[in-house]
Biotite code that builds the C-alpha atoms (Angstrom):
import biotite.structure as struc

atoms = struc.array([
    struc.Atom([-0.016, 0.024, -0.005], chain_id="A", res_id=1, res_name="MET", atom_name="CA", element="C"),
    struc.Atom([1.263, 3.446, -0.878], chain_id="A", res_id=2, res_name="LYS", atom_name="CA", element="C"),
    struc.Atom([1.158, 6.017, 1.956], chain_id="A", res_id=3, res_name="THR", atom_name="CA", element="C"),
    struc.Atom([2.426, 9.475, 2.689], chain_id="A", res_id=4, res_name="ILE", atom_name="CA", element="C"),
    struc.Atom([3.101, 10.215, 6.344], chain_id="A", res_id=5, res_name="GLU", atom_name="CA", element="C"),
    struc.Atom([3.579, 13.710, 7.815], chain_id="A", res_id=6, res_name="ILE", atom_name="CA", element="C"),
    struc.Atom([5.459, 13.608, 11.110], chain_id="A", res_id=7, res_name="ILE", atom_name="CA", element="C"),
    struc.Atom([5.386, 16.699, 13.325], chain_id="A", res_id=8, res_name="VAL", atom_name="CA", element="C"),
    struc.Atom([7.818, 16.775, 16.216], chain_id="A", res_id=9, res_name="THR", atom_name="CA", element="C"),
    struc.Atom([7.258, 18.464, 19.605], chain_id="A", res_id=10, res_name="ALA", atom_name="CA", element="C"),
    struc.Atom([9.454, 21.367, 18.556], chain_id="A", res_id=11, res_name="ASP", atom_name="CA", element="C"),
    struc.Atom([7.255, 22.057, 15.477], chain_id="A", res_id=12, res_name="GLY", atom_name="CA", element="C"),
    struc.Atom([9.477, 20.573, 12.804], chain_id="A", res_id=13, res_name="GLN", atom_name="CA", element="C"),
    struc.Atom([7.829, 18.400, 10.203], chain_id="A", res_id=14, res_name="SER", atom_name="CA", element="C"),
    struc.Atom([8.921, 15.741, 7.754], chain_id="A", res_id=15, res_name="ARG", atom_name="CA", element="C"),
    struc.Atom([7.259, 13.824, 4.968], chain_id="A", res_id=16, res_name="VAL", atom_name="CA", element="C"),
    struc.Atom([7.809, 10.071, 4.630], chain_id="A", res_id=17, res_name="GLU", atom_name="CA", element="C"),
    struc.Atom([6.583, 7.982, 1.789], chain_id="A", res_id=18, res_name="THR", atom_name="CA", element="C"),
    struc.Atom([6.065, 4.202, 1.857], chain_id="A", res_id=19, res_name="LYS", atom_name="CA", element="C"),
    struc.Atom([5.306, 1.786, -0.877], chain_id="A", res_id=20, res_name="GLY", atom_name="CA", element="C"),
    struc.Atom([6.567, 3.915, -3.723], chain_id="A", res_id=21, res_name="PHE", atom_name="CA", element="C"),
    struc.Atom([9.284, 2.893, -6.157], chain_id="A", res_id=22, res_name="VAL", atom_name="CA", element="C"),
    struc.Atom([11.804, 5.221, -7.792], chain_id="A", res_id=23, res_name="GLY", atom_name="CA", element="C"),
    struc.Atom([11.059, 8.908, -8.141], chain_id="A", res_id=24, res_name="SER", atom_name="CA", element="C"),
    struc.Atom([7.251, 8.396, -7.923], chain_id="A", res_id=25, res_name="GLU", atom_name="CA", element="C"),
    struc.Atom([7.617, 9.099, -4.189], chain_id="A", res_id=26, res_name="CYS", atom_name="CA", element="C"),
    struc.Atom([8.820, 12.616, -4.931], chain_id="A", res_id=27, res_name="GLN", atom_name="CA", element="C"),
    struc.Atom([6.008, 13.200, -7.407], chain_id="A", res_id=28, res_name="GLN", atom_name="CA", element="C"),
    struc.Atom([3.380, 11.961, -4.928], chain_id="A", res_id=29, res_name="ALA", atom_name="CA", element="C"),
    struc.Atom([4.630, 13.992, -1.957], chain_id="A", res_id=30, res_name="SER", atom_name="CA", element="C"),
    struc.Atom([5.473, 17.227, -3.862], chain_id="A", res_id=31, res_name="HIS", atom_name="CA", element="C"),
    struc.Atom([2.118, 18.893, -3.068], chain_id="A", res_id=32, res_name="PHE", atom_name="CA", element="C"),
    struc.Atom([2.549, 18.165, 0.662], chain_id="A", res_id=33, res_name="MET", atom_name="CA", element="C"),
    struc.Atom([6.128, 19.520, 0.713], chain_id="A", res_id=34, res_name="GLU", atom_name="CA", element="C"),
    struc.Atom([4.876, 22.708, -0.988], chain_id="A", res_id=35, res_name="GLN", atom_name="CA", element="C"),
    struc.Atom([2.160, 23.123, 1.642], chain_id="A", res_id=36, res_name="ALA", atom_name="CA", element="C"),
    struc.Atom([4.595, 22.601, 4.555], chain_id="A", res_id=37, res_name="LEU", atom_name="CA", element="C"),
    struc.Atom([7.135, 25.199, 3.389], chain_id="A", res_id=38, res_name="GLY", atom_name="CA", element="C"),
    struc.Atom([10.757, 25.128, 2.329], chain_id="A", res_id=39, res_name="SER", atom_name="CA", element="C"),
    struc.Atom([12.719, 21.889, 2.397], chain_id="A", res_id=40, res_name="ARG", atom_name="CA", element="C"),
    struc.Atom([15.594, 21.672, 4.873], chain_id="A", res_id=41, res_name="GLN", atom_name="CA", element="C"),
    struc.Atom([16.991, 18.378, 3.547], chain_id="A", res_id=42, res_name="GLY", atom_name="CA", element="C"),
    struc.Atom([16.195, 15.191, 1.840], chain_id="A", res_id=43, res_name="GLU", atom_name="CA", element="C"),
    struc.Atom([16.978, 11.505, 2.735], chain_id="A", res_id=44, res_name="HIS", atom_name="CA", element="C"),
    struc.Atom([16.371, 9.037, -0.034], chain_id="A", res_id=45, res_name="LEU", atom_name="CA", element="C"),
    struc.Atom([15.456, 5.473, 0.975], chain_id="A", res_id=46, res_name="LYS", atom_name="CA", element="C"),
    struc.Atom([16.587, 2.332, -0.859], chain_id="A", res_id=47, res_name="ALA", atom_name="CA", element="C"),
    struc.Atom([13.220, 2.211, -2.622], chain_id="A", res_id=48, res_name="GLU", atom_name="CA", element="C"),
    struc.Atom([14.097, 5.391, -4.455], chain_id="A", res_id=49, res_name="PHE", atom_name="CA", element="C"),
    struc.Atom([16.943, 3.630, -6.218], chain_id="A", res_id=50, res_name="HIS", atom_name="CA", element="C"),
    struc.Atom([14.760, 0.717, -7.336], chain_id="A", res_id=51, res_name="GLN", atom_name="CA", element="C"),
    struc.Atom([12.934, 0.606, -10.656], chain_id="A", res_id=52, res_name="THR", atom_name="CA", element="C"),
    struc.Atom([9.342, -0.376, -11.193], chain_id="A", res_id=53, res_name="SER", atom_name="CA", element="C"),
    struc.Atom([8.358, -3.301, -13.350], chain_id="A", res_id=54, res_name="VAL", atom_name="CA", element="C"),
    struc.Atom([7.014, -1.053, -16.112], chain_id="A", res_id=55, res_name="SER", atom_name="CA", element="C"),
    struc.Atom([10.264, 0.990, -16.041], chain_id="A", res_id=56, res_name="GLU", atom_name="CA", element="C"),
    struc.Atom([12.270, -2.212, -16.437], chain_id="A", res_id=57, res_name="GLN", atom_name="CA", element="C"),
    struc.Atom([10.160, -3.288, -19.357], chain_id="A", res_id=58, res_name="GLN", atom_name="CA", element="C"),
    struc.Atom([10.645, 0.064, -21.116], chain_id="A", res_id=59, res_name="ARG", atom_name="CA", element="C"),
    struc.Atom([14.422, -0.190, -20.601], chain_id="A", res_id=60, res_name="THR", atom_name="CA", element="C"),
    struc.Atom([14.586, -3.708, -21.983], chain_id="A", res_id=61, res_name="SER", atom_name="CA", element="C"),
    struc.Atom([12.402, -2.838, -25.010], chain_id="A", res_id=62, res_name="GLN", atom_name="CA", element="C"),
    struc.Atom([14.370, 0.324, -25.919], chain_id="A", res_id=63, res_name="GLY", atom_name="CA", element="C"),
])
């Protein structure tokens, strides 16, 4: 299941975490939320970001 979590700490800082996304689709899915929360202080990419989806793999092998 694909989810976007917004975590707000006691000192008022927030972060956006995505789960279930593959590749850069996590950035596309959470972009609107990042815009609403304000300027980005940093970014930590999970291992899933560096994976490719099945459809992306098929496009690469067909090309």
